[in-house]
C-alpha positions as CSV (number, residue, x, y, z in Angstrom):
1,M,184.2,-50.5,-51.6
2,I,180.5,-49.6,-52.1
3,F,179.5,-53.2,-52.2
4,E,180.0,-53.7,-48.5
5,N,177.5,-51.0,-47.6
6,I,174.7,-52.0,-49.9
7,K,171.6,-52.9,-47.8
8,S,168.9,-55.4,-48.8
9,A,166.0,-54.0,-50.8
10,P,162.5,-54.5,-49.4
11,K,160.6,-57.4,-50.7
12,D,158.2,-56.7,-53.6
13,P,154.8,-56.2,-51.9
14,I,153.2,-58.7,-54.3
15,L,155.9,-61.1,-55.5
16,G,157.4,-61.4,-52.1
17,L,154.2,-63.1,-50.8
18,T,154.6,-65.9,-53.4
19,S,157.9,-66.8,-51.7
20,E,156.2,-67.1,-48.3
21,F,153.3,-69.1,-50.0
22,N,155.7,-71.5,-51.5
23,N,157.3,-72.2,-48.1
24,D,154.0,-72.7,-46.4
25,N,153.2,-76.4,-45.6
26,N,149.5,-76.0,-45.0
27,K,147.7,-78.2,-47.6
28,R,144.8,-75.7,-47.7
29,K,146.9,-72.7,-48.5
30,V,145.6,-70.3,-51.1
31,N,147.6,-67.6,-53.0
32,L,145.3,-64.7,-53.9
33,S,148.1,-62.1,-54.3
34,V,149.8,-62.4,-57.7
35,G,147.9,-61.3,-60.8
36,V,148.0,-64.5,-62.7
37,Y,144.9,-66.3,-64.0
38,Q,144.3,-69.8,-62.8
39,D,141.7,-72.3,-63.9
40,N,139.3,-74.2,-61.6
41,N,142.1,-76.6,-60.8
42,G,144.4,-73.8,-59.7
43,V,146.6,-74.1,-62.8
44,T,147.8,-71.4,-65.2
45,T,147.3,-73.2,-68.5
46,T,148.4,-72.1,-71.9
47,F,145.7,-71.1,-74.4
48,E,145.1,-73.6,-77.2
49,S,145.2,-70.7,-79.6
50,V,148.7,-69.9,-78.4
51,L,149.9,-73.5,-78.7
52,T,148.5,-73.7,-82.3
53,A,150.1,-70.4,-83.2
54,E,153.4,-71.6,-81.9
55,K,153.2,-74.7,-84.1
56,I,152.5,-72.5,-87.1
57,L,155.5,-70.3,-86.3
58,L,157.7,-73.3,-85.9
59,D,156.7,-74.6,-89.4
60,K,157.4,-71.1,-90.9
61,N,160.9,-71.3,-89.4
62,Y,161.1,-67.6,-88.6
63,S,164.6,-66.0,-88.2
64,K,165.8,-65.2,-84.7
65,S,167.4,-62.0,-85.9
66,Y,166.6,-58.7,-84.1
67,K,163.2,-57.1,-84.6
68,P,163.2,-53.3,-85.4
69,I,163.4,-51.1,-82.3
70,D,159.7,-50.4,-82.5
71,G,158.9,-54.0,-83.3
72,D,157.1,-56.0,-86.1
73,Q,154.8,-53.6,-88.0
74,E,152.1,-56.2,-88.6
75,F,152.0,-56.9,-84.8
76,L,151.8,-53.2,-84.1
77,S,148.9,-52.6,-86.6
78,E,146.9,-55.5,-85.1
79,S,147.6,-54.3,-81.6
80,I,146.4,-50.7,-82.4
81,K,143.3,-52.0,-84.1
82,L,142.5,-54.3,-81.2
83,V,142.7,-51.5,-78.7
84,L,141.2,-48.6,-80.7
85,G,138.8,-50.4,-83.0
86,D,138.8,-50.0,-86.8
87,S,137.0,-46.6,-86.9
88,I,139.5,-44.8,-84.6
89,Y,142.4,-46.7,-86.2
90,N,141.4,-45.2,-89.6
91,S,140.6,-41.7,-88.3
92,N,143.3,-41.0,-85.8
93,L,147.1,-40.6,-86.3
94,S,148.6,-43.5,-84.3
95,F,151.7,-45.6,-83.9
96,G,153.0,-48.3,-81.5
97,L,156.1,-49.7,-80.1
98,N,156.4,-53.4,-79.1
99,T,157.7,-53.4,-75.5
100,P,158.7,-56.0,-72.9
101,G,155.3,-56.3,-71.3
102,G,153.0,-53.6,-70.1
103,T,155.6,-52.6,-67.5
104,G,158.1,-52.0,-70.4
105,A,155.5,-49.7,-72.0
106,L,155.0,-47.7,-68.8
107,K,158.8,-47.4,-68.3
108,L,159.3,-46.3,-71.9
109,V,156.8,-43.5,-71.7
110,S,158.1,-42.5,-68.3
111,E,161.7,-42.2,-69.6
112,F,160.4,-40.3,-72.7
113,L,158.3,-37.8,-70.7
114,I,161.0,-37.0,-68.1
115,K,163.1,-35.6,-71.0
116,F,160.4,-33.4,-72.4
117,S,158.3,-32.6,-69.3
118,P,160.6,-32.9,-66.3
119,E,158.8,-30.4,-64.1
120,S,155.4,-32.2,-64.3
121,S,154.1,-34.4,-61.5
122,V,152.6,-37.8,-62.3
123,W,149.2,-38.4,-60.7
124,F,147.9,-41.9,-59.8
125,S,144.5,-43.1,-58.5
126,N,144.2,-43.8,-54.8
127,P,144.7,-46.7,-54.7
128,T,146.7,-47.9,-57.7
129,W,148.9,-50.8,-58.8
130,A,151.9,-51.2,-56.4
131,N,154.5,-50.8,-59.2
132,H,153.1,-47.7,-60.8
133,K,154.8,-45.1,-58.6
134,P,158.2,-46.8,-58.5
135,I,158.3,-47.0,-62.3
136,F,157.9,-43.2,-62.7
137,E,159.8,-42.2,-59.5
138,S,162.8,-44.2,-60.8
139,S,162.7,-41.9,-63.9
140,G,162.9,-38.9,-61.7
141,F,159.3,-37.8,-61.5
142,S,157.5,-36.7,-58.3
143,T,154.2,-38.5,-57.8
144,K,150.9,-37.6,-56.4
145,E,147.4,-39.1,-56.0
146,Y,144.0,-38.2,-57.2
147,K,140.9,-39.5,-55.4
148,Y,139.3,-42.5,-56.9
149,L,137.7,-45.0,-54.6
150,N,134.9,-44.5,-52.0
151,F,136.6,-46.7,-49.4
152,E,133.3,-47.2,-47.5
153,K,131.2,-48.3,-50.5
154,N,134.1,-49.8,-52.5
155,N,132.9,-48.1,-55.7
156,V,134.2,-45.1,-57.8
157,D,133.9,-41.7,-56.0
158,F,133.6,-39.9,-59.3
159,S,132.8,-36.4,-57.9
160,S,135.9,-36.5,-55.7
161,M,137.9,-37.8,-58.6
162,I,136.8,-34.9,-60.9
163,S,137.5,-32.4,-58.0
164,S,141.0,-33.8,-57.7
165,I,141.7,-33.5,-61.4
166,N,140.3,-30.0,-61.6
167,N,142.9,-29.0,-59.0
168,M,145.8,-30.5,-60.9
169,P,148.2,-28.0,-62.5
170,N,147.9,-27.7,-66.2
171,G,150.5,-29.8,-68.0
172,D,150.9,-32.4,-65.3
173,I,150.7,-36.1,-66.2
174,I,147.8,-38.5,-65.2
175,V,147.8,-42.3,-65.3
176,L,144.4,-43.8,-65.8
177,H,143.3,-47.5,-65.7
178,G,141.5,-48.3,-69.0
179,C,139.4,-51.1,-67.5
180,C,139.4,-53.7,-64.7
181,H,141.0,-51.2,-62.3
182,N,143.9,-52.7,-60.4
183,P,143.5,-53.1,-57.4
184,T,139.8,-52.1,-57.0
185,G,138.0,-53.7,-59.9
186,A,135.8,-50.5,-59.9
187,D,135.5,-48.8,-63.3
188,L,134.1,-45.7,-64.8
189,N,131.0,-45.8,-67.0
190,S,130.8,-44.3,-70.5
191,D,129.3,-40.9,-69.3
192,E,132.0,-40.6,-66.7
193,W,134.7,-41.3,-69.3
194,T,133.3,-38.6,-71.6
195,E,133.2,-36.0,-68.8
196,L,136.7,-36.9,-67.7
197,S,138.1,-36.5,-71.2
198,K,136.7,-33.0,-71.5
199,I,138.3,-31.9,-68.3
200,I,141.7,-33.5,-69.2
201,N,141.6,-31.7,-72.6
202,K,140.7,-28.4,-71.0
203,K,143.7,-28.6,-68.6
204,N,146.2,-29.9,-71.2
205,I,147.0,-32.9,-68.9
206,I,149.3,-35.4,-70.5
207,T,147.4,-38.7,-70.3
208,I,148.6,-42.3,-70.0
209,C,146.1,-45.1,-70.0
210,D,147.3,-48.4,-68.4
211,F,145.4,-51.1,-70.3
212,A,146.4,-54.5,-69.1
213,Y,143.1,-56.5,-68.9
214,Q,141.2,-56.0,-72.2
215,G,138.7,-58.8,-72.5
216,L,138.7,-59.9,-68.9
217,G,136.0,-57.5,-67.7
218,S,132.9,-57.4,-69.9
219,G,134.3,-58.2,-73.4
220,I,137.0,-57.1,-75.8
221,H,135.1,-54.1,-77.2
222,E,133.2,-53.3,-74.0
223,D,136.5,-53.1,-72.0
224,A,138.0,-50.7,-74.6
225,E,135.1,-48.2,-74.4
226,G,136.9,-45.9,-72.0
227,V,140.1,-45.9,-74.0
228,R,138.2,-45.3,-77.2
229,I,136.3,-42.3,-75.7
230,L,139.7,-40.9,-74.6
231,S,141.1,-41.5,-78.1
232,K,138.3,-39.6,-79.8
233,N,138.2,-36.7,-77.4
234,L,141.8,-36.1,-76.4
235,D,144.3,-34.4,-78.6
236,D,147.0,-36.9,-77.5
237,L,146.9,-40.2,-75.6
238,F,149.5,-42.8,-74.6
239,I,148.1,-46.4,-74.0
240,C,150.2,-49.1,-72.3
241,S,148.8,-52.4,-73.5
242,S,149.7,-55.8,-72.1
243,Y,149.2,-59.3,-73.5
244,S,150.2,-61.1,-70.3
245,K,146.6,-61.8,-69.0
246,N,144.4,-61.8,-72.1
247,F,146.7,-64.1,-74.1
248,G,148.2,-65.9,-71.1
249,L,151.7,-64.8,-72.3
250,Y,153.1,-63.9,-68.8
251,S,156.6,-65.1,-69.3
252,E,156.9,-63.9,-72.9
253,R,156.7,-60.3,-71.9
254,V,154.5,-58.9,-74.7
255,G,153.4,-55.3,-74.5
256,C,152.7,-52.3,-76.7
257,L,153.0,-48.6,-76.1
258,I,150.4,-46.9,-78.4
259,Y,150.3,-43.2,-79.1
260,T,147.2,-41.8,-80.8
261,S,146.2,-38.3,-81.7
262,S,142.9,-36.8,-83.0
263,K,145.0,-33.8,-84.2
264,N,147.2,-33.4,-87.2
265,R,150.5,-34.0,-85.4
266,N,154.0,-34.6,-86.7
267,I,154.1,-38.1,-85.2
268,D,157.4,-39.0,-87.0
269,N,159.3,-36.7,-84.6
270,L,157.6,-38.3,-81.6
271,L,158.2,-41.8,-82.8
272,S,161.9,-41.1,-83.4
273,Q,162.4,-39.9,-79.8
274,L,160.6,-42.9,-78.4
275,K,162.7,-45.2,-80.5
276,K,165.8,-43.4,-79.3
277,T,164.6,-43.9,-75.7
278,A,163.8,-47.6,-76.2
279,R,167.3,-48.1,-77.6
280,T,168.8,-47.1,-74.2
281,I,166.4,-49.4,-72.1
282,Y,166.0,-52.7,-73.9
283,S,167.2,-51.9,-77.5
284,N,164.9,-54.3,-79.3
285,P,161.7,-56.0,-78.2
286,P,161.5,-59.8,-77.6
287,A,160.0,-61.5,-80.7
288,H,158.3,-64.8,-79.8
289,G,155.4,-63.5,-77.9
290,S,154.5,-60.7,-80.3
291,D,154.7,-63.2,-83.2
292,I,152.2,-65.4,-81.4
293,V,149.8,-62.4,-80.9
294,R,150.2,-61.3,-84.5
295,E,149.5,-64.8,-85.8
296,I,146.3,-65.2,-83.7
297,L,145.0,-61.7,-84.6
298,Q,145.6,-62.2,-88.3
299,D,144.2,-65.7,-88.6
300,S,140.4,-65.7,-88.4
301,N,140.1,-69.2,-87.1
302,L,142.8,-68.6,-84.4
303,R,141.1,-65.4,-83.4
304,I,137.7,-67.1,-83.0
305,M,139.5,-69.7,-80.8
306,W,141.2,-67.1,-78.7
307,E,138.1,-65.0,-78.2
308,S,136.2,-68.2,-77.1
309,E,139.0,-69.0,-74.6
310,L,139.0,-65.5,-73.3
311,K,135.3,-65.7,-72.8
312,V,135.8,-68.8,-70.6
313,L,138.3,-66.9,-68.5
314,R,136.0,-63.9,-68.1
315,E,132.9,-66.0,-67.2
316,R,134.8,-68.0,-64.6
317,I,136.0,-64.9,-62.9
318,Q,132.5,-63.5,-62.9
319,N,131.2,-66.8,-61.5
320,M,133.8,-66.8,-58.7
321,R,132.8,-63.2,-57.7
322,I,129.2,-64.4,-57.4
323,S,130.1,-67.6,-55.6
324,L,132.3,-65.8,-53.0
325,N,129.6,-63.2,-52.3
326,S,127.0,-65.9,-52.0
327,S,129.1,-68.0,-49.6
328,L,129.7,-65.0,-47.4
329,R,126.0,-64.2,-47.3
330,E,125.1,-67.8,-46.4
331,L,127.5,-67.5,-43.5
332,N,125.6,-64.4,-42.3
333,C,128.9,-62.4,-42.5
334,S,128.7,-59.1,-40.6
335,K,130.2,-57.3,-43.6
336,D,128.3,-56.8,-46.9
337,F,130.5,-57.9,-49.8
338,S,127.9,-57.5,-52.5
339,Y,130.1,-54.9,-54.2
340,I,132.5,-57.7,-55.3
341,V,129.9,-58.8,-57.9
342,E,129.8,-55.3,-59.4
343,Q,133.5,-55.0,-59.8
344,N,135.3,-56.0,-63.0
345,G,138.3,-58.1,-64.0
346,M,140.7,-60.2,-62.0
347,F,140.9,-58.1,-58.9
348,S,138.7,-57.1,-56.0
349,F,139.3,-54.5,-53.4
350,T,137.8,-56.3,-50.4
351,G,138.1,-53.5,-47.8
352,L,139.9,-56.0,-45.4
353,S,142.3,-54.2,-43.1
354,E,146.0,-55.0,-42.9
355,K,145.3,-56.7,-39.5
356,D,142.7,-58.9,-41.3
357,V,145.1,-59.7,-44.1
358,E,147.8,-60.7,-41.6
359,K,145.4,-62.9,-39.7
360,L,144.3,-64.6,-42.9
361,K,147.9,-65.4,-43.7
362,S,149.0,-66.5,-40.2
363,D,145.9,-68.5,-39.2
364,Y,144.5,-69.8,-42.5
365,S,147.4,-69.6,-45.0
366,I,145.4,-67.3,-47.3
367,Y,147.8,-64.9,-49.0
368,I,146.5,-61.4,-49.9
369,V,148.4,-58.2,-50.4
370,N,148.3,-55.7,-47.5
371,S,145.9,-53.4,-49.4
372,G,143.2,-56.1,-49.2
373,R,143.3,-56.7,-53.0
374,V,142.2,-60.2,-53.9
375,N,142.9,-62.0,-57.2
376,I,139.5,-63.4,-58.0
377,A,141.1,-65.7,-60.6
378,G,142.8,-67.5,-57.8
379,I,139.5,-68.6,-56.3
380,T,138.1,-72.0,-57.4
381,T,135.0,-74.1,-56.6
382,K,137.2,-76.2,-54.4
383,N,138.5,-73.4,-52.2
384,V,135.8,-70.7,-52.3
385,Q,134.0,-72.0,-49.2
386,Y,137.3,-72.2,-47.2
387,I,138.1,-68.6,-48.2
388,A,134.6,-67.4,-47.3
389,E,134.7,-69.1,-43.9
390,S,138.2,-67.8,-43.2
391,I,137.2,-64.2,-44.1
392,N,134.1,-64.5,-41.9
393,K,136.1,-65.7,-38.9
394,V,138.7,-63.0,-39.3
395,I,136.1,-60.3,-39.5
396,G,134.2,-61.8,-36.5
397,Y,137.2,-61.5,-34.2
């Protein structure tokens, strides 16, 4: 029987560390690996706006019947407007499908594209989120990398990025990070987004924008600038949006695959094929999380409350970036970490080597993924000094 010969799969490079962390008895242990926001007490709390929306939904006594394959239309409209803004929402042809998280959106577009563009390669930034390549490779795609980060300066190497994209075959597929690049935190500016969009259009590259952190960088509209530039300038764009981080709905699995076109497309055909694909993966989307998001975005008071809560998250992350850099400077650390302050969102690409990362774990019980990516949202005023001292000692060996 085949079951006797099945070997154990390797641990997930991110989630596997949490298991080790949970079994660590060091009272000073710190988990900076998983992409979950924590407050200054190290707790992942539920937004008050979410709790209020849940109470409203309970009073309305909604049915637990299936949602349509593409999801609730009011949720979809609100999602598209949140991402694209009212102007592009009104001018472009767009639709959305409610998916099980941002990962579900990525998998849906991957399974769709393998049917209609199977010879294309999928290109990811170097580096990228650890789960990107497995998602598309499991659909049957070959994957490649385009240059993105200057590993010495820890900022975007835009000229090398453009050179890589210019060398892509026409009709290939590119996955971009809309904001708060994971794992680097290094983002493009508006001029770079504009130049990039012109090259992509010229080469007929199929474009997917992973957009999981809207509101956690500089602001809701500011973080959407790149996506909106692409939406205006590209003939076609897929956007994979997630509500795990910016609504704190991690376990509810709320995502949205958005398609938008600046051309006069027959989007009905496209939507029908995506719905057919969704039917074979998860059939219908989960309802509770998307109902919460819809309720918040449609209710002006709840929306103000949510935006205020999101601002608190964003500012705490920015403050922890400043605090970590300041603590390292006060220790006269031999490495300059000032770029951490310039990066956006929950993550920072520290430039620490795998050897440094392993020593942080074994000697100081600080858990970081092998790439050196740190979840800034896991840093608090209580542990930032310990983290800085540990990094300084590891680098000093």
